[in-house]
C-alpha positions in Angstrom: -37.3 119.3 163.4 -39.8 118.8 161.2 -42.9 117.4 161.8 -42.3 118.8 165.1 -40.4 117.0 167.4 -41.8 115.1 170.6 -40.4 114.2 174.1 -38.4 111.6 174.9 -41.1 109.5 175.6 -43.2 106.4 173.8 -41.6 105.4 170.7 -39.4 108.5 169.7 -35.9 108.0 168.7 -32.9 109.7 170.3 -30.5 111.0 167.1 -27.4 113.2 167.2 -27.4 115.5 164.2 -24.7 114.2 161.8 -23.7 117.8 160.6 -24.0 119.6 163.7 -24.4 117.3 167.1 -27.5 118.6 168.2 -29.4 115.9 170.2 -33.1 115.4 169.3 -36.0 113.5 169.8 -36.9 111.8 166.2 -40.6 111.6 166.4 -42.5 108.3 165.1 -43.0 109.2 161.3 -45.3 108.6 158.6 -45.0 107.1 155.5 -43.7 109.9 152.8 -42.7 112.5 156.0 -39.3 113.6 157.1 -37.5 114.9 159.8 -35.0 117.4 160.0 -32.8 119.2 162.4 -34.2 122.5 164.3 -30.5 123.7 164.4 -28.8 123.1 161.0 -32.1 122.0 158.8 -30.0 118.8 157.8 -31.8 115.7 156.9 -32.1 113.5 160.2 -34.8 110.7 158.4 -37.3 110.1 155.9 -39.9 107.5 155.9 -40.8 105.4 153.0 -44.1 104.0 152.1 -42.6 100.8 151.6 -39.4 100.1 152.9 -38.5 96.4 151.2 -40.3 95.9 147.7 -39.5 99.4 145.6 -35.7 99.3 146.3 -35.0 95.6 145.4 -37.4 96.0 142.5 -35.9 99.4 141.2 -32.1 97.7 141.9 -33.1 94.4 140.3 -34.2 96.5 137.1 -31.3 98.8 137.3 -29.0 94.8 137.6 -31.1 93.9 134.1 -30.7 97.1 132.3 -26.7 97.2 133.1 -26.7 93.5 131.7 -28.1 94.7 128.5 -25.7 97.5 128.5 -23.0 94.8 128.5 -24.7 92.6 125.6 -25.1 94.1 122.8 -23.4 97.7 120.8 -23.0 100.6 122.7 -21.9 103.4 120.3 -20.9 103.3 116.7 -19.3 106.2 114.7 -18.6 106.5 111.3 -15.7 108.8 109.4 -15.1 108.6 105.9 -16.4 105.2 104.8 -15.0 103.5 108.2 -16.6 102.7 110.7 -15.9 102.1 115.0 -18.0 99.8 117.0 -17.6 99.9 120.7 -19.5 97.7 123.8 -19.9 99.2 127.0 -17.3 97.1 128.6 -14.7 98.9 125.6 -14.5 102.2 127.5 -12.5 100.5 130.2 -10.7 97.4 127.9 -9.5 99.7 125.4 -7.5 101.8 128.1 -6.4 98.9 129.5 -5.4 97.7 126.4 -3.8 100.8 125.4 -0.8 100.4 128.6 -3.3 103.0 130.8 -4.4 100.3 133.0 -4.8 102.8 136.4 -7.2 104.7 134.2 -8.9 101.7 133.0 -9.5 100.1 136.5 -10.9 103.8 137.9 -12.9 104.1 135.0 -13.9 100.3 135.4 -15.1 100.6 138.7 -16.6 104.0 138.8 -19.3 103.2 135.9 -19.7 99.3 136.4 -18.4 97.6 139.4 -19.1 100.1 142.3 -22.4 100.8 140.5 -23.4 96.8 140.4 -22.2 96.0 143.5 -24.4 98.9 145.2 -27.4 97.4 143.2 -26.6 93.8 144.4 -26.3 95.5 148.2 -29.7 97.0 148.2 -31.1 93.3 146.9 -29.5 91.5 149.5 -30.5 94.2 152.2 -33.7 93.9 151.7 -34.0 90.4 151.1 -32.3 90.3 154.5 -35.2 92.8 156.0 -37.5 89.1 155.5 -34.9 86.5 156.6 -31.7 86.9 158.5 -29.0 86.8 155.9 -25.3 86.5 156.7 -22.9 89.5 156.8 -25.8 92.2 156.3 -23.9 94.7 158.6 -20.9 94.3 156.6 -23.1 94.3 153.1 -24.7 97.6 154.6 -21.6 99.3 155.6 -19.3 99.0 152.4 -22.8 100.0 150.5 -23.2 103.4 152.0 -19.1 104.0 152.1 -19.4 103.1 148.4 -22.1 105.2 147.4 -20.4 108.3 146.7 -18.2 106.9 144.4 -20.7 105.5 142.0 -20.8 107.8 138.9 -22.6 106.3 136.3 -24.9 110.0 136.2 -21.6 111.7 135.7 -21.1 109.5 132.6 -23.7 109.9 131.1 -22.8 113.7 131.0 -19.7 112.6 129.7 -21.5 110.6 126.8 -23.4 113.7 126.0 -20.6 116.0 126.0 -18.4 113.4 123.6 -21.6 113.2 121.0 -21.9 116.9 121.1 -18.2 117.3 120.0 -18.0 114.2 117.3 -21.2 115.0 115.8 -19.8 117.5 113.6 -17.3 115.6 112.2 -18.4 112.3 111.8 -22.0 109.8 111.6 -22.8 108.6 115.2 -25.2 105.5 116.1 -26.5 104.4 119.6 -27.2 101.1 120.0 -29.5 99.1 121.9 -27.2 99.0 125.0 -27.0 102.7 125.0 -30.6 103.2 126.1 -30.2 100.3 128.3 -27.6 102.1 130.1 -29.5 105.5 130.3 -32.5 103.5 132.1 -29.6 102.0 134.0 -29.0 105.4 135.5 -32.6 106.5 136.1 -33.0 103.0 137.8 -29.6 103.5 140.0 -30.4 107.1 141.1 -34.0 106.2 141.9 -33.2 103.1 143.9 -31.2 105.7 146.6 -33.9 107.8 146.8 -36.3 105.1 147.6 -33.7 103.6 150.0 -34.9 103.8 153.7 -31.4 103.9 155.9 -33.2 103.9 159.4 -35.4 101.0 158.6 -32.7 99.1 157.1 -30.4 99.4 160.1 -33.5 99.2 162.8 -34.0 95.6 160.6 -30.5 94.1 161.5 -30.6 95.7 164.9 -32.3 98.4 167.3 -30.8 101.6 167.8 -28.8 101.4 171.3 -30.5 104.3 173.4 -28.8 106.1 176.3 -30.1 104.6 179.7 -30.4 107.9 181.1 -33.0 110.3 179.4 -31.3 113.4 177.3 -32.3 117.1 176.9 -33.0 118.0 173.8 -31.0 121.1 172.9 -27.8 119.9 173.9 -24.7 118.6 171.8 -23.9 115.1 172.1 -20.7 115.8 172.9 -21.7 118.0 176.0 -23.6 115.2 177.2 -20.7 112.6 176.6 -22.5 110.9 173.7 -21.1 110.3 169.9 -23.0 109.4 166.9 -21.6 106.4 164.9 -22.0 108.0 161.6 -22.6 104.5 159.7 -25.4 103.3 161.2 -26.8 106.6 163.3 -26.4 104.7 166.7 -25.8 107.2 169.5 -23.8 105.7 172.3 -21.6 106.9 175.3 -18.5 108.5 174.5 -16.3 105.9 176.3 -17.6 103.3 174.0 -15.0 102.5 171.1 -17.1 100.9 169.1 -20.9 100.6 167.8 -22.6 97.5 169.6 -25.0 97.8 166.0 -22.4 97.8 163.3 -19.1 97.4 165.4 -17.6 100.3 163.4 -15.0 102.6 165.2 -17.0 105.3 166.0 -14.9 109.1 167.2 -16.7 112.3 169.0 -14.9 114.1 166.6 -13.3 112.6 163.3 -9.3 112.1 164.7 -7.1 114.6 163.1 -9.7 116.0 161.0 -8.4 119.3 159.9 -4.9 118.0 159.5 -6.1 115.2 157.0 -8.2 117.5 155.4 -5.4 119.7 154.9 -2.8 117.2 153.8 -4.9 116.1 150.9 -6.0 119.4 150.1 -2.1 120.4 149.4 -1.9 117.2 147.7 -4.8 118.2 145.2 -2.8 121.9 145.2 0.2 120.0 143.9 -1.2 117.9 141.4 -3.5 120.2 140.0 -0.7 122.3 138.4 0.4 119.5 136.1 -3.0 118.0 135.4 -3.6 121.1 133.8 -0.2 121.7 131.9 0.1 118.0 130.8 -1.9 117.3 128.0 -4.9 115.3 128.8 -5.6 113.7 125.5 -3.9 113.5 122.0 -5.6 113.6 118.7 -4.8 112.4 115.4 -6.2 113.7 112.5 -5.3 113.0 108.8 -1.6 112.1 110.3 -1.5 115.5 112.3 -1.1 115.2 116.0 -2.5 117.5 118.4 -2.0 117.5 122.4 -4.9 119.0 124.4 -4.8 120.4 128.2 -8.3 120.8 129.5 -7.8 124.8 128.8 -6.8 124.5 125.1 -9.7 121.8 124.9 -12.1 124.7 126.3 -10.6 127.2 124.1 -11.0 124.9 120.9 -14.6 124.0 121.7 -15.2 127.7 122.1 -13.8 128.8 119.0 -16.0 126.3 117.5 -18.9 127.8 118.5 -19.9 124.6 120.8 -20.6 126.8 124.0 -22.7 125.0 126.5 -20.2 122.3 126.3 -17.8 124.7 126.4 -18.7 126.1 129.8 -19.7 122.9 131.0 -16.1 121.4 130.4 -14.9 124.7 131.8 -16.9 124.5 135.0 -16.3 120.9 135.5 -12.5 120.8 135.2 -11.5 124.5 135.9 -13.9 126.2 137.9 -15.0 123.6 140.2 -11.8 122.1 141.7 -10.3 125.4 142.3 -13.5 126.8 144.5 -13.6 123.4 146.0 -10.2 123.4 147.3 -10.3 127.0 148.1 -13.7 126.6 150.0 -12.0 123.5 151.8 -9.5 125.5 152.9 -11.4 128.3 154.2 -13.5 126.0 156.0 -10.4 124.7 158.0 -9.3 128.4 158.9 -13.1 128.3 160.3 -12.9 125.1 162.0 -9.6 125.8 164.0 -11.0 129.3 164.6 -12.6 130.2 168.1 -15.5 132.4 166.6 -18.7 132.5 166.4 -19.2 131.9 163.0 -22.5 131.3 160.9 -22.6 127.3 161.4 -25.8 127.0 159.5 -24.3 128.7 155.9 -20.9 127.2 156.3 -22.5 123.7 157.0 -24.4 124.1 153.6 -21.6 125.5 152.0 -19.9 122.8 152.8 -22.3 120.3 151.7 -22.6 122.1 148.7 -18.8 121.7 147.7 -19.2 117.9 148.8 -21.7 117.2 146.2 -20.5 119.2 143.5 -16.9 118.3 143.6 -17.3 114.4 142.1 -19.0 115.9 138.7 -15.3 117.2 137.8 -14.7 113.6 136.8 -16.8 114.4 133.9 -13.4 115.3 131.8 -11.6 112.1 132.2 -14.8 110.0 131.6 -15.3 111.7 128.4 -11.3 111.2 127.4 -12.0 107.3 128.1 -15.2 107.3 126.0 -13.6 109.0 123.3 -10.3 106.9 123.2 -12.2 103.9 123.1 -14.9 105.0 120.1 -12.7 107.0 117.7 -9.9 104.5 116.5 -9.2 104.9 112.9 -5.2 104.9 113.1 -3.7 108.2 110.9 -7.2 108.8 109.8 -8.7 109.6 113.4 -7.6 108.4 116.7 -7.9 109.8 120.8 -5.6 108.6 123.2 -5.5 109.6 126.8 -2.5 111.2 128.0 -1.1 111.7 131.5 -2.9 114.8 132.4 -5.8 112.6 132.4 -4.5 110.0 135.3 -3.4 113.6 136.9 -6.8 115.2 136.8 -8.5 112.2 138.0 -6.4 112.2 140.9 -7.2 115.5 142.1 -11.1 115.0 141.8 -10.3 111.6 144.1 -7.7 113.6 146.7 -11.0 116.5 146.9 -13.3 114.0 147.4 -11.1 112.5 150.3 -10.9 116.0 151.6 -14.6 116.5 152.1 -14.9 113.3 153.4 -12.0 113.5 156.3 -13.3 117.0 157.1 -15.8 116.9 160.0 -18.4 119.4 159.8 -19.3 119.5 163.3 -16.3 121.3 164.1 -17.8 124.2 162.4 -20.3 124.1 164.8 -18.2 123.2 168.0 -17.9 127.0 168.1 -21.0 128.1 168.4 -23.0 128.8 172.2 -24.4 125.4 173.3 -27.5 125.2 175.8 -25.4 123.9 178.7 -22.5 126.4 178.5 -22.8 129.3 176.0 -19.1 130.3 176.4 -17.7 127.0 175.8 -15.8 125.9 172.2 -14.0 123.0 171.1 -10.5 122.3 169.7 -9.9 120.2 166.7 -9.9 117.3 168.8 -13.0 117.2 169.9 -11.9 118.4 173.5 -14.4 121.2 175.6 -11.6 124.2 176.4 
């Protein structure tokens, strides 16, 4: 642990690593310090200089920028004397009016509703650290559950890709709302960077600690302890619900490998039609062209748009395939009682978990272009069924990563108390 861990004395707090289940005592951290797991180097805690004011101010500023992003023109496009202007909300509203309700609701959720809720939740919880507001536990639980589904950063990348594709044939003008949205993205990301999760939950209730002193270097499961992934509390393995956040807690996620494999197989089934069927229909001077992900990449490459073509190819083709293949491999390792490299595989899991959400960029590009490019037979863009299917692929792979329990990769490693023990997929010592 870094800084150096201390004994289970004084004000130190027992923690279980969420990635390898190693029991360690968390030292008292000074502002700006971080603590990392001794075995897998996963960050266990990070102390902020001020756990209340900066997150609340950043979140409030982000909400103000989101409000401004919806009040003024977002982007306008001019072609052959015709002009099309949209507001930020039109990105989803146009899709809804074009009878793509499922895609419209998804886009609205990940670029407006979820980010706005997260910022409101941060403000509410920070005020709750000063005044005992109701429902803080519920708000905190939902906040950390929805955090990965806030994709404003991915939408900003999608906007830049769309501009590169359109600027060669049209004049693009950026409205005041676009710059407000850029500031919203930065403030949104900064809010989560300065959010002290440990201090937030400690303000709701102290972390419950085992009655008996626990030795470091042993796994929680070997000492009949388990971790609440919601609030990081440690509790006896017989206890069904967390005494702090009331979440249902398991020693290992039940049927983790089965759920992960089922979601991965679903993603494989969806991935084929998502790439074969058109993702977008383009109308140009009355000529209709249906584009798949691959044909769109080839067209951009032939037009010399190499950076954008590479980004689209990586996000829409390479990343989903690699993520699905790696998750299958991790499931195989987790189910095999062999001395695999838990640290290396844990790092790979964290990487594919983080990068997988960026595959949504192609769907957001289609949504934005469908809202902006509306000139009838002169030039128009319409989303097709491939966009919906590809969005489903991204969602199922993200759910597969959530369903996978990375501690299973470490359960095959020798532990301090029983070097020969290993666990089955249900978390039972064999």
